[in-house]
C-alpha positions in Angstrom: 63.4 -6.6 -20.5 60.4 -8.7 -21.7 61.0 -11.1 -24.5 59.6 -10.6 -28.1 55.9 -10.9 -28.5 54.1 -13.1 -31.0 54.2 -12.1 -34.6 51.5 -9.7 -35.8 48.9 -10.9 -38.3 48.4 -9.2 -41.6 45.0 -7.7 -40.5 46.5 -6.1 -37.5 49.2 -4.6 -39.6 46.7 -3.1 -42.0 44.7 -1.6 -39.1 47.8 0.1 -37.6 48.7 1.4 -41.0 45.2 2.8 -41.4 45.3 4.5 -38.0 48.7 6.0 -38.9 47.3 7.4 -42.1 44.3 8.8 -40.3 46.6 10.6 -37.8 48.6 12.0 -40.6 45.4 13.2 -42.3 44.3 14.8 -39.1 47.5 16.6 -38.7 47.5 17.6 -42.4 44.1 19.3 -42.2 44.9 23.0 -41.9 41.7 24.6 -40.6 43.3 28.1 -40.6 44.0 27.6 -44.3 40.3 26.7 -44.8 39.2 29.9 -42.9 41.5 32.1 -45.0 40.2 30.4 -48.2 36.6 31.1 -47.2 37.5 34.7 -46.4 38.9 35.2 -49.9 37.2 37.3 -52.5 34.4 35.7 -54.5 35.1 34.2 -57.8 33.8 31.2 -59.7 37.0 29.2 -59.4 37.5 30.2 -55.8 33.9 29.1 -55.0 34.6 25.6 -56.4 37.8 25.4 -54.4 35.9 26.5 -51.3 33.1 23.9 -51.8 35.7 21.2 -52.4 37.6 22.1 -49.3 34.4 22.1 -47.2 33.7 18.6 -48.4 37.1 17.5 -47.3 36.5 19.1 -43.9 33.2 17.2 -43.5 34.9 14.0 -44.6 37.8 14.7 -42.2 35.6 15.1 -39.2 32.9 12.5 -40.1 33.7 10.5 -36.9 33.4 13.6 -34.6 35.0 17.0 -34.0 37.9 17.2 -31.5 37.2 19.7 -28.8 40.4 21.7 -29.7 39.1 22.3 -33.2 35.6 23.5 -32.3 36.6 27.2 -32.4 37.8 27.0 -36.0 34.8 24.9 -37.1 32.4 27.5 -35.6 34.3 30.2 -37.6 33.9 28.1 -40.7 30.1 27.7 -40.0 29.7 31.4 -39.6 31.6 32.1 -42.8 29.4 29.6 -44.7 26.2 31.2 -43.3 27.4 34.6 -44.5 28.1 33.2 -48.0 24.7 31.6 -48.1 23.0 35.0 -48.3 24.4 35.4 -51.8 25.3 31.8 -52.9 22.9 29.0 -52.2 25.5 26.4 -53.1 26.9 26.7 -49.6 23.6 25.4 -48.1 24.5 21.7 -48.4 28.1 22.1 -46.9 26.7 24.1 -44.1 24.1 21.5 -43.3 26.7 18.8 -43.4 28.9 20.8 -41.0 25.9 21.3 -38.6 25.3 17.6 -38.8 28.7 17.0 -37.3 27.6 18.7 -34.1 25.1 15.9 -33.6 28.1 13.4 -33.2 30.0 13.1 -29.9 32.9 15.5 -29.5 36.3 13.9 -29.3 38.6 14.4 -26.3 42.2 13.4 -25.7 42.2 13.8 -21.9 39.5 13.2 -19.3 40.0 16.8 -18.2 39.2 18.2 -21.6 35.5 18.3 -20.9 36.0 20.6 -18.0 38.8 22.7 -19.6 36.8 23.4 -22.7 33.4 23.7 -21.1 33.1 27.5 -21.3 34.1 27.5 -24.9 32.0 24.6 -25.9 28.8 26.1 -24.3 29.5 29.2 -26.3 30.0 27.3 -29.5 26.8 25.3 -29.0 24.9 28.5 -28.4 26.1 29.6 -31.9 23.9 26.9 -33.4 20.9 28.7 -32.1 22.1 32.0 -33.6 22.3 30.2 -37.0 18.5 29.9 -36.9 18.5 33.5 -38.4 19.8 32.0 -41.7 16.9 32.2 -44.1 17.0 28.6 -45.1 14.5 25.9 -44.2 17.0 23.2 -44.7 19.5 24.8 -42.3 17.0 25.4 -39.6 15.6 21.9 -39.8 19.2 20.5 -39.6 19.9 22.6 -36.5 16.8 21.1 -34.9 17.8 17.6 -35.8 21.3 18.3 -34.4 19.8 19.4 -31.1 17.5 16.3 -31.0 20.6 14.2 -31.5 22.0 15.5 -28.2 19.5 13.2 -26.6 20.1 10.3 -28.9 23.8 10.1 -28.8 25.2 7.3 -31.0 28.9 6.4 -31.3 30.4 6.8 -34.8 31.3 3.6 -36.6 35.1 4.3 -36.3 36.8 6.0 -33.4 39.8 8.3 -33.9 43.1 7.0 -32.7 44.2 8.7 -29.4 40.7 10.2 -28.9 37.7 9.2 -26.9 34.1 10.5 -27.3 32.7 12.8 -24.6 30.1 11.6 -22.2 26.5 11.2 -23.4 25.2 14.1 -21.3 28.1 16.5 -22.0 26.3 18.3 -24.9 23.1 18.5 -22.9 24.9 20.2 -20.1 26.7 22.6 -22.4 23.4 23.4 -24.2 22.0 24.4 -20.8 25.0 26.4 -19.9 25.0 28.2 -23.3 21.3 29.1 -23.2 20.4 27.3 -26.4 16.8 26.8 -25.3 16.1 30.5 -24.9 17.5 31.2 -28.4 15.3 28.5 -30.0 12.2 29.9 -28.3 13.0 33.4 -29.7 13.5 31.7 -33.1 9.8 30.8 -33.2 9.1 34.3 -34.4 11.3 33.6 -37.5 9.4 30.4 -38.4 5.9 31.7 -37.5 4.6 31.1 -41.0 6.5 27.9 -41.9 4.7 25.0 -40.3 7.3 22.4 -41.0 10.1 24.4 -39.5 7.9 25.4 -36.6 7.2 21.7 -35.8 10.9 20.9 -35.9 11.7 23.7 -33.5 8.9 22.5 -31.2 10.3 19.0 -31.3 13.7 20.3 -30.3 12.2 22.4 -27.5 10.2 19.3 -26.4 13.6 17.6 -25.7 15.2 20.6 -24.2 12.3 21.2 -21.8 13.0 17.9 -20.0 15.4 19.8 -17.7 14.6 22.5 -15.2 17.5 24.7 -16.3 16.3 24.8 -19.9 12.7 25.5 -18.8 13.9 28.5 -16.8 15.7 29.8 -19.9 12.6 29.2 -22.0 10.5 31.2 -19.5 12.8 34.1 -19.8 11.9 34.2 -23.5 8.2 34.1 -22.7 7.9 30.6 -24.0 4.5 29.9 -22.3 2.7 32.8 -24.0 4.4 32.3 -27.3 3.4 28.6 -27.4 -0.1 29.3 -26.4 -0.7 31.9 -29.1 0.5 29.4 -31.7 -1.8 26.7 -30.5 -4.8 27.3 -32.8 -2.7 27.8 -36.0 -3.5 25.7 -39.0 -2.0 22.2 -38.7 -3.4 19.2 -40.6 -1.0 16.8 -38.8 -2.2 17.9 -35.3 1.4 17.8 -34.0 1.5 21.5 -33.2 -1.0 21.2 -30.4 0.4 18.0 -28.9 4.0 19.2 -28.9 3.1 22.6 -27.5 0.9 21.2 -24.7 3.7 18.8 -23.8 6.2 21.7 -23.6 3.7 23.6 -21.4 3.4 20.6 -19.1 7.2 20.5 -18.7 7.3 24.2 -18.0 4.6 23.8 -15.3 6.5 20.9 -13.7 10.0 22.3 -13.8 9.4 26.0 -13.2 7.2 28.2 -11.0 3.5 27.6 -11.8 2.7 31.2 -10.9 5.1 32.4 -13.5 3.6 30.2 -16.2 0.1 31.2 -15.3 1.1 34.9 -15.4 2.4 34.4 -19.0 -0.9 32.7 -20.0 -3.2 35.2 -18.3 -3.8 37.4 -21.3 -7.2 37.3 -23.0 -5.6 36.1 -26.3 -4.0 33.1 -24.6 -7.2 32.1 -22.8 -9.1 32.4 -26.1 -6.6 30.2 -27.8 -6.7 27.6 -25.1 -10.5 27.6 -25.2 -10.6 27.1 -29.0 -8.1 24.3 -28.9 -10.0 22.7 -26.0 -13.3 22.8 -28.0 -11.6 21.1 -30.9 -10.2 18.4 -28.7 -13.5 18.0 -27.0 -15.2 16.9 -30.2 -12.3 14.6 -31.2 -12.8 10.9 -31.2 -9.3 9.6 -30.8 -7.6 8.5 -27.6 -4.9 11.2 -28.1 -7.6 13.9 -28.4 -9.1 12.8 -25.1 -5.7 12.9 -23.4 -5.0 16.3 -24.9 -8.4 17.5 -23.7 -7.7 16.5 -20.1 -4.2 18.0 -20.2 -5.7 21.3 -21.4 -8.3 21.0 -18.6 -5.5 20.8 -16.0 -3.9 24.0 -17.5 -7.3 25.7 -17.4 -7.7 24.7 -13.7 -4.4 26.3 -12.9 -5.5 29.5 -14.8 -8.8 29.5 -12.9 -7.0 29.6 -9.6 -5.8 33.1 -10.4 -8.8 35.5 -10.3 -6.9 38.0 -12.5 -7.1 35.5 -15.5 -10.1 36.4 -17.7 -11.7 33.0 -17.6 -15.2 34.5 -17.3 -14.7 37.3 -19.9 -13.5 34.7 -22.5 -16.5 32.5 -21.9 -14.2 29.6 -21.0 -15.5 29.4 -17.4 -19.1 29.1 -18.6 -18.2 26.4 -21.1 -16.5 24.4 -18.3 -19.4 24.8 -15.9 -21.9 23.6 -18.5 -19.7 20.6 -19.3 -19.5 19.7 -15.6 -23.3 19.7 -15.2 -24.8 18.7 -18.6 -25.1 15.0 -17.7 -26.9 15.5 -14.4 -29.1 18.5 -15.4 -31.0 17.7 -18.6 -31.2 21.2 -19.9 -30.4 21.7 -23.6 -27.4 24.0 -24.1 -25.9 24.9 -27.5 -22.4 24.8 -25.9 -22.6 21.0 -25.5 -24.9 20.1 -28.4 -24.1 16.7 -29.8 -21.6 15.9 -27.0 -21.7 12.5 -25.5 -19.7 10.7 -22.8 -18.2 7.4 -23.8 -17.6 6.5 -20.1 -14.0 5.6 -20.9 -11.2 6.2 -18.4 -10.4 9.6 -20.1 -14.0 10.7 -19.8 -14.0 9.7 -16.1 -10.9 11.8 -15.6 -12.5 14.7 -17.4 -15.5 14.5 -15.2 -13.4 14.7 -12.1 -11.4 17.6 -13.5 -14.6 19.5 -14.3 -15.8 19.0 -10.8 -12.5 20.3 -9.5 -12.8 23.4 -11.7 -16.2 24.2 -10.2 -14.6 24.1 -6.7 -11.8 26.4 -8.0 -14.2 28.9 -9.6 -16.2 29.0 -6.3 -13.3 30.9 -4.7 -13.7 33.7 -7.3 -16.5 36.1 -6.2 -17.1 37.1 -9.9 -18.0 33.5 -10.8 -20.9 33.2 -8.2 -23.6 34.4 -10.6 -22.3 32.2 -13.3 -22.4 29.1 -11.0 -25.9 30.0 -9.9 -27.3 30.5 -13.4 -26.0 27.2 -14.7 -27.6 24.9 -12.2 -24.4 23.8 -10.4 -26.3 23.2 -7.1 -28.8 20.7 -8.5 -26.1 18.9 -10.4 -24.0 18.4 -7.3 -27.0 17.5 -5.1 -27.8 14.8 -7.6 -25.1 12.7 -6.0 -26.4 13.2 -2.4 -28.4 10.0 -2.3 -27.8 6.5 -1.1 -25.9 4.1 -3.4 -28.8 1.8 -4.3 -27.3 -0.2 -7.1 -23.8 -1.3 -8.3 -23.4 1.3 -11.1 -25.1 4.5 -12.3 -25.4 5.0 -16.0 -22.4 3.3 -17.4 -20.1 4.1 -14.5 -18.8 1.2 -12.5 -19.6 1.1 -8.7 -16.1 2.3 -7.9 -16.2 5.1 -10.4 -19.6 6.3 -9.3 -18.5 6.3 -5.6 -15.5 8.4 -6.5 -17.6 10.9 -8.5 -20.1 11.0 -5.6 -17.5 11.8 -3.0 -15.9 14.3 -5.3 -19.2 16.0 -6.0 -20.0 16.3 -2.3 -16.5 17.6 -1.6 -17.1 20.3 -4.2 -20.5 21.0 -2.8 -18.8 21.9 0.5 -16.9 24.6 -1.3 -19.8 25.9 -3.4 -22.7 25.7 -0.8 -21.9 28.8 1.2 -21.4 30.8 -2.0 -24.8 29.8 -3.5 -26.8 29.8 -0.2 -30.1 30.9 -1.8 -29.8 28.0 -4.3 -28.8 25.7 -1.5 -32.1 26.5 0.4 -34.3 26.4 -2.6 -33.0 23.0 -3.5 -33.8 21.7 0.0 -30.2 20.7 0.4 -30.4 20.4 4.2 -33.2 17.8 3.9 -31.2 15.8 1.3 -28.0 15.8 3.5 -29.8 14.8 6.7 -31.5 11.9 4.9 -28.2 10.9 3.4 -26.5 11.1 6.9 -29.3 8.9 8.3 -28.4 6.3 5.6 -24.7 6.7 6.6 -25.3 5.6 10.2 -28.0 3.0 9.2 -27.6 -0.7 9.1 -28.1 -1.0 5.3 -25.3 -3.1 3.8 -22.9 -1.1 1.7 -19.4 -2.2 0.6 -17.5 0.9 -0.4 -14.3 0.7 -2.5 -12.5 3.5 -0.7 -9.8 3.5 -3.5 -9.7 7.3 -4.2 -8.4 10.4 -2.5 -11.8 11.3 -1.2 -12.5 7.7 -0.2 -9.6 7.5 2.3 -10.7 5.5 5.4 -14.0 4.5 3.8 -13.3 1.1 2.4 -16.1 -1.3 3.3 -18.1 1.4 5.3 -19.9 4.7 4.8 -17.5 6.9 6.7 -16.2 8.8 3.6 -19.8 9.7 2.7 -20.5 10.9 6.2 -17.2 12.8 6.4 -17.9 14.9 3.3 -21.6 15.4 4.0 -20.7 16.8 7.4 -18.2 19.1 5.7 -21.1 20.5 3.6 -23.1 21.2 6.8 -20.1 22.7 8.5 -19.5 25.0 5.5 -23.1 26.4 5.5 -23.2 26.6 9.3 -20.0 28.6 9.4 -21.6 31.6 7.6 -24.1 31.9 10.6 -27.1 32.4 8.3 -30.3 32.3 10.5 -32.4 30.8 7.7 -30.0 27.9 7.2 -29.7 27.2 10.9 -33.5 27.4 11.5 -34.1 25.1 8.6 -31.7 22.6 10.1 -33.2 22.7 13.6 -36.7 22.5 12.3 -35.8 19.1 10.8 -34.4 17.7 14.0 -30.8 18.2 13.1 -29.6 18.5 16.8 -30.9 15.1 17.7 -29.6 13.5 14.5 -26.2 15.1 14.9 -26.0 13.8 18.5 -26.7 10.3 17.1 -23.9 10.8 14.6 -21.6 11.9 17.4 -22.4 8.9 19.5 -22.0 6.6 16.5 -18.5 8.0 15.6 -17.4 8.0 19.3 -18.3 4.3 19.6 -16.4 3.5 16.3 -13.4 5.5 17.6 -13.2 3.4 20.8 -12.5 0.3 18.6 -10.0 1.9 16.3 -9.0 5.6 16.3 -8.8 7.1 12.9 -8.2 10.6 11.6 -11.4 10.5 9.6 -13.4 9.6 12.7 -11.8 12.3 14.7 -12.6 14.9 12.0 -16.2 13.7 11.8 -16.6 14.2 15.6 -15.0 17.6 15.5 -17.1 18.8 12.6 -20.3 17.5 14.3 -19.3 19.4 17.5 -18.7 22.6 15.5 -22.1 22.4 13.8 -23.8 21.8 17.1 -22.0 24.8 18.6 -23.2 27.1 15.7 -26.8 25.8 16.0 -27.1 26.2 19.8 -25.2 29.5 20.2 -27.4 32.3 21.5 -30.6 30.1 21.5 -31.8 28.9 24.9 -34.3 26.4 23.6 -31.7 24.6 21.4 -29.3 24.5 24.4 -32.0 22.7 26.4 -32.6 20.3 23.6 -28.8 19.6 23.5 -28.5 19.2 27.3 -30.8 16.1 27.5 -28.4 13.8 25.6 -25.5 16.0 24.5 -23.8 16.6 27.8 -23.4 12.9 28.5 -21.8 12.5 25.0 -19.7 15.6 25.5 -18.1 14.8 28.9 -15.9 11.9 27.6 -14.2 14.3 25.2 -13.0 16.3 28.2 -11.5 13.2 29.7 -9.1 12.8 26.8 -5.6 11.5 27.7 -3.2 14.5 27.5 -0.6 12.3 25.7 -3.0 12.0 22.7 -2.9 15.8 22.2 0.6 15.5 20.7 -0.1 12.4 18.5 -0.8 14.4 15.4 -3.9 12.4 14.6 -6.3 15.2 15.3 -7.1 14.9 19.0 -6.1 18.5 19.8 -8.6 19.7 17.1 -11.3 17.5 18.6 -10.6 18.8 22.1 -10.9 22.4 21.0 -14.2 21.6 19.2 -15.5 20.0 22.4 -14.5 23.1 24.5 -16.2 25.3 21.9 -19.3 23.2 22.2 -19.2 23.6 26.0 -19.1 27.4 25.6 -21.8 27.5 22.9 -24.2 24.7 23.9 -24.0 24.7 27.8 -23.2 28.1 29.1 -26.2 30.4 29.4 -28.7 27.7 30.1 -29.1 26.9 33.8 -30.6 23.4 33.0 -27.5 22.6 30.9 -25.1 24.1 33.3 -26.5 22.2 36.3 -26.4 19.0 34.3 -22.8 19.7 33.4 -21.9 20.4 37.0 -23.5 17.2 38.1 -21.3 15.3 35.6 -18.2 17.0 37.3 -17.6 19.0 34.1 -15.9 21.8 36.0 -13.5 19.4 37.6 -12.6 18.1 34.1 -12.0 21.6 32.9 -9.7 22.3 35.8 -7.8 19.1 35.1 -7.2 20.3 31.6 -6.2 23.7 32.9 -3.6 22.0 35.2 -1.8 20.9 32.0 -0.8 24.6 31.6 -1.0 24.4 27.8 -1.1 28.0 26.5 -3.8 27.5 23.9 -5.9 25.4 26.2 -5.6 27.7 29.2 -7.0 30.7 27.3 -10.2 29.1 26.2 -10.8 27.2 29.5 -10.4 30.3 31.6 -12.9 32.1 29.4 -15.4 29.2 29.9 -14.8 29.2 33.7 -15.4 32.9 33.9 -18.7 32.5 32.1 -19.6 29.5 34.2 -19.1 31.5 37.4 -22.4 33.2 36.6 -23.9 30.1 38.1 -23.5 30.3 41.9 -23.0 26.5 42.2 -19.8 26.8 40.1 -17.8 28.6 42.9 -18.2 25.7 45.3 -17.1 23.2 42.6 -14.0 25.3 41.8 -13.1 25.6 45.5 -13.6 21.8 46.0 -11.4 20.7 43.2 -8.0 19.3 44.1 -5.3 18.6 41.6 -2.0 16.8 41.8 -0.4 16.9 45.3 -3.7 18.4 46.7 -3.2 21.6 44.7 -6.2 24.0 44.9 -7.8 25.9 42.1 -6.6 29.2 43.6 -3.0 28.0 43.7 -3.2 26.8 40.1 -4.6 30.1 38.9 -1.9 32.1 40.7 0.8 29.8 39.1 -0.7 30.5 35.7 -0.5 34.3 36.5 3.2 33.9 37.4 3.9 31.8 34.3 2.2 34.4 32.1 4.1 37.3 33.6 7.4 35.5 33.1 6.6 34.9 29.4 5.6 38.6 29.0 8.8 39.8 30.7 7.2 41.7 33.5 9.7 43.0 36.0 9.7 41.3 39.4 12.3 40.8 42.1 13.3 37.4 43.4 10.5 37.4 45.9 7.9 38.3 43.3 7.4 41.9 44.4 6.6 44.9 42.2 9.8 46.6 41.0 8.5 49.3 38.6 6.2 51.4 40.7 5.0 53.5 37.8 4.2 50.6 35.5 3.9 47.5 37.7 2.4 45.1 35.1 4.0 46.4 31.9 5.5 43.7 29.7 8.9 44.0 28.1 7.3 44.8 24.7 5.2 47.6 26.3 8.3 49.1 27.9 10.0 49.2 24.5 7.0 50.5 22.7 7.2 54.2 21.7 4.3 56.6 21.9 2.2 56.4 18.8 -0.8 58.8 18.8 -4.0 57.0 17.6 -7.5 58.2 16.9 -10.0 58.1 19.7 -11.9 55.2 17.9 -8.8 53.0 18.0 -7.9 51.1 21.2 -4.5 52.0 22.6 -1.8 49.3 23.2 -2.6 49.0 26.9 -6.2 48.1 25.9 -5.1 45.8 23.1 -2.8 44.0 25.4 -5.7 42.8 27.5 -6.9 40.4 24.8 -3.4 39.1 24.0 -2.8 37.3 27.3 -4.6 35.5 30.1 -4.2 38.1 33.0 -7.6 39.7 32.4 -9.4 36.4 32.5 -7.5 35.3 35.7 -8.4 38.6 37.3 -12.1 38.2 36.4 -12.0 34.6 37.8 -10.6 35.8 41.1 -13.2 38.5 41.2 -15.8 35.7 41.1 -14.0 33.5 43.7 -13.0 36.4 46.0 -9.6 37.4 47.3 -10.1 36.2 50.9 -10.1 32.8 52.5 -8.7 31.1 49.5 -7.4 27.6 50.5 -4.0 26.1 49.8 -2.0 29.2 49.2 1.7 29.8 50.2 3.3 33.0 51.1 4.6 33.4 47.5 1.0 32.9 46.3 -0.2 35.7 48.6 2.5 38.0 47.3 1.3 37.4 43.7 -2.3 37.7 44.8 -1.6 41.2 46.0 -0.7 42.2 42.4 -3.8 40.4 40.9 -6.1 42.2 43.3 -5.0 45.6 42.0 -4.8 44.6 38.3 -7.6 46.8 37.2 -6.0 49.8 39.1 -2.7 49.2 37.4 -4.3 48.9 34.0 -6.1 52.2 34.5 -2.8 53.7 35.4 -1.3 52.4 32.2 -4.1 54.0 30.1 -3.6 57.3 31.9 0.2 57.0 31.3 -0.5 56.6 27.5 -2.9 59.6 27.6 -0.2 61.7 29.2 2.4 60.7 26.7 0.1 61.3 23.7 -0.9 64.7 25.0 2.8 65.8 25.5 3.5 64.6 21.9 0.7 66.7 20.4 0.6 69.8 22.6 1.4 71.2 26.1 -1.5 70.9 28.6 -2.6 74.0 30.5 -1.6 74.2 34.1 -4.8 72.8 35.7 -4.8 69.9 33.3 -1.1 69.3 33.9 -1.7 69.3 37.7 -4.5 66.8 37.2 -2.4 64.5 35.1 0.4 64.7 37.7 -2.0 63.8 40.4 -3.4 60.8 38.5 0.2 59.6 37.8 1.1 60.0 41.4 -2.0 58.0 42.4 -0.9 55.1 40.1 2.6 55.3 41.5 1.3 55.3 45.1 -0.8 52.2 44.3 2.3 50.4 43.2 4.2 51.4 46.3 1.2 50.3 48.5 1.2 46.9 46.9 5.0 46.7 47.3 4.6 47.5 51.0 1.9 44.9 51.4 4.1 42.4 49.7 7.1 43.3 51.9 4.9 42.9 55.0 3.8 39.5 53.8 7.4 38.4 53.1 8.6 39.7 56.5 5.7 37.9 58.2 6.6 34.8 56.4 10.2 35.2 57.3 9.3 35.7 61.0 7.1 32.7 60.9 9.8 30.6 59.4 12.2 31.8 62.1 9.7 30.8 64.8 9.2 27.4 63.2 12.9 27.0 63.0 13.3 27.9 66.7 10.5 25.5 67.7 12.1 22.8 65.6 15.4 23.5 67.3 13.7 23.3 70.8 12.3 19.9 69.9 15.7 18.7 68.8 17.3 20.0 72.0 14.6 18.4 74.2 15.1 15.2 72.4 18.8 15.3 72.9 18.3 16.1 76.7 15.8 13.2 77.0 18.3 10.9 75.3 21.0 12.0 77.8 18.7 11.4 80.8 17.9 7.9 79.5 21.6 7.2 79.0 22.4 8.5 82.6 19.5 6.4 84.0 20.9 3.3 82.3 24.4 4.0 83.7 22.9 4.3 87.2 21.1 1.1 86.8 24.3 -0.7 85.7 26.1 0.8 88.7 23.5 -0.5 91.1 23.7 -3.9 89.6 27.5 -4.1 89.7 28.3 -2.3 93.0 26.5 -3.4 96.3 27.3 -0.2 98.1 25.8 1.8 95.3 22.7 -0.4 95.5 22.4 0.2 99.3 22.8 3.9 98.8 20.1 4.0 96.2 17.9 2.0 98.5 18.3 4.5 101.2 17.5 7.4 98.9 14.4 5.6 97.7 13.1 4.9 101.1 13.8 8.5 102.1 12.0 9.8 99.0 9.0 7.5 99.8 8.9 8.7 103.3 9.0 12.3 102.2 6.1 11.7 99.8 3.8 10.4 102.5 1.1 12.6 104.0 1.9 13.9 107.5 -1.7 13.7 108.6 -2.9 10.5 110.4 -5.9 8.8 108.9 -8.8 8.7 111.3 -10.4 5.4 112.0 -9.0 3.9 108.8 -7.0 0.8 108.0 -3.4 1.4 107.4 -1.6 -0.8 104.8 2.1 -1.0 104.7 3.6 -0.1 101.3 6.9 -1.8 102.0 7.7 -5.2 100.7 9.7 -7.2 103.2 12.9 -8.8 102.1 13.1 -6.7 98.9 16.7 -5.8 97.9 16.1 -3.8 94.7 15.5 -0.2 93.7 13.3 -0.8 90.7 9.5 -1.2 90.5 7.8 -4.4 91.7 6.9 -7.3 89.4 3.5 -8.3 88.1 2.6 -10.4 91.2 1.2 -8.2 94.0 -0.4 -9.3 97.3 -3.3 -7.1 98.3 -4.7 -7.2 101.9 -8.5 -7.0 102.2 -10.0 -4.0 104.0 -12.1 -4.9 107.0 -15.9 -4.6 106.5 -16.3 -2.0 109.3 -14.2 0.5 107.3 -16.1 0.2 104.1 -18.6 2.9 103.3 -20.7 3.8 100.3 -22.0 1.5 97.6 -19.4 -1.2 98.4 -20.8 -1.6 101.9 -23.5 -3.9 100.6 -21.1 -6.1 98.7 -20.0 -9.4 100.1 -16.3 -9.2 99.7 
C-alpha cells in the first residue's frame, strides 16, 4: 500500500469541513416536507413558516438545482403561483425560485442529461405556462431566465459530487419542450403592457436563433402576431427592432412561403406600411437599417400576387420612392424626402428597383407601373457613362444602379409596351449598344452581381441591353419589330454578333456566349416571315452564322452555354434563311447543309429534331437534294443511311415491335409504340386530336418520312440490306398512320354504340386493308432478306472457289518445284524430261511446209537443260529476197 501522504494544511481542512456540511445540508433539505407545508391550509402563522421555508429552499439551491430535484421544485413553483392569486407576498419567493432556473442544472453522472431529458424538457415548458400568472415581476423574471439560457455563467461555488450540465443543454430542452410556442401565445396576455411585451420579445429574439424554435413559433402564428404589434406605441423604439429581427429569423429558419402566408392579410400589410413610413423619415443609422429590412420583407410579400400590396397602397408608395429621384414630378407621398447617398440609401435604391421587377410579374400592377413613370425612370440610366459619378453616387455605385435598372427594364418592358414605344426606348437602346461596341475608353468596376464579367469593359452593359431587346422582341409585337428594323437594327445586331464572336475567340466566357445567343434570337424574331429582312440578313449574316454551326461537339457538354448558343444559331437558320432563295443559295454555297448533316450525325435527340425540320424546309429548294446526296460522313456514310439509322434508333426508344431482322411483327399496328399499345380507348371530342395524331409531333419519324419523300425512295446510295428492310417501313409510314387513326375510330365507335351492318362491313374492310399493307411490307422485307441471304451464299461460294483455286495453284507450284529438283539431281530424269520437251515442241509445230521462206532452227545445239533459255540469244538474219512489205526498203 502507498505510504502516508503529506500533512494537510488548515485551509484544506476547512474546505473539506465546509463541503461535508454542505452535503449534510443537501441531504437534510426535505422537499416533500416543503410541498406538504405549502399545501397546508392558509393561516397567518403558516404563511410566515411557508415564506421562511421558501427562502431556505432558494438559499439551499443558490448554486444550481440538481436534476433529480427538478420535479419537486416545479411542484413548489406551481403551488407558489396558485398562492399568489390571493397572497402577493409569494411573488418574491416565486421570482427567486424562477431565477434558479437560469443557473446550470447539476448532474452527478454524465448520463443524467440523457436520462432526465424528457422530464427536464417538460419542466422547462412549465416556465412558459407560468406566464399566465398576473404579475409583471414574475413574467419579466421568466423572460430573464430564458435569456440566461444563452448566457450561461457558472455559479461561484460548485456542489460537491455534482457537475453543471453542458451550456447548450437547457437550449435543447427548451426546443424539445416547446417553450418558444408558449411564449408566442403569451403575447396576447401582455398586449397592453409594453415593458412585459418587450421582455417577451427579447426572449423570443434569443429563441428564434434556432430552426426548431422558429418552427414552433410559426405554429403559434408568430409572424402575424408580431406584425400586428409593430405599430403599437413605443417611445423606446425597441418593439419594431426586436419584432423585425424575429421576423428575419423566421424567414431564414423556416419556409418563406409560410411566413408570407401569415403576413398576407390586409391588416399586416397596413402595419408594415406604417412602420416603413416612420422608418423612412428617420435620421438614425438604425432607422435606415430597419427601413431596408422592412423593404426586403415587402419584396417577399410582393412576390405573392395574393398579398394586397396594391389595395393597401404600399405598392404605389414603393414605386414612387423608386422613381422620385429620376422623374422630377412632385408627389405628396415623398414630400420632404431626400437621399443622403449613404450606403444604406444605396441599398434602399437597389431594393426599390428590385421591387419594381417583382411587381411587374403581377398583372394587376401594370397600370400602377404605367401611371407612375417607371419606364422614363429606368430609361434614364440607358446612356453612356460620361463622367466618374452621377449626383453624389460614386462611379462604382452608379454603374451598379445602371446595370440594375437595365435588368429591371428587361422585366418591365414587355408589360409596358405602349410606354416603351412612346419613350423611344428602341432608339435609346440602339445608341447605347453602339457605345458598347465603340472605341470610347471606359473602365468598368464589374464588382456587383449584374456586373459579372464586365470589369474593365462594356460587356455587362451590352449583356443587359440585349436582354431588354430580347424581352420586347419575344412578344412578337409588329410595331416594336418595325420600329427596330426602321432604325437599322439588323445591321447593328450583326455588328454586335461579329464583335462578340471575335471576343469569344480570344477567351470564351458565359456572358459572351449569352450575348451571342440573345442577338441571334432577336435576329430570328425580326426576320421571321419577312422576305425583305431575310435578304438584308443574308448579305453579312450567313457568313457570321456559319462558324456557329462548326462548333466542336465536345463544347456542347461543357456547361458554359454552347448548347444554348447552337440552338439559337439553328433557330436563326430556320427564321432568317429558309424561305428566301437568295439566302438559301448563299447558305448552300457556304456548305451549310453539309454542316447541318454533320451535326445530325452526332445523333443527339434534341439537335436531331430541329435539324430534321430545317432540312425538310430546305428541300423546297431543288439544289438542296444534290447537296444532301453528295454529303459523306464518317466511314463514307451517306445521308440516306444516316436517316435510316435515326429511324431505327427512334423506333428502339419508342419500343416498336420488330424481329431480329427488323421486319414488321404486328401486322395490325406495325408502327405502334409500347405506350400506344398500353393506351386504353379514350373517347375525345372531334375538335381534339387523337393519340395517333398527337404522337406525330412527339418523335422524329414524321420528319424523317417527309425528308425521304423529298429525296425519293429509289436509287439511294450507300444502303445495306438492313437499310432497305427499314426503308420498306418508312415508305409506307403514312399508310400505317392512317390505319392507326382508323383503328382508333373503330375502337371509339364500339365504346359509344354499335355500328349498323354497312358501317361495320366498311370498318372491317378498312381494318383488313391496313393489315394487308402490313403483310405486304413484311413480304417485301422477307424477300429482301432472302435475296440478301442468297447473295451472301453466292459471295461465300465465290470466295470458297477463289480459296480452292489458290490452294490448287500452290500445289502445282510445289509439284513443279519438286520436278525441277528431281531433274537437277537425277540425270535419267533430266534426259526423260528432255525427250518429253522435244516431243512437245515437235507436236506443236505446224505440219504445213512454208513456201519459199527461210526456215530457222529453233533448237540450240549442245543444250542439256529443260528450262527456258537465258537472256543472250543469237538471231540469224533473214535473206533480203524473202523480205516483203515496208521492211523491203530497209538496209538491214
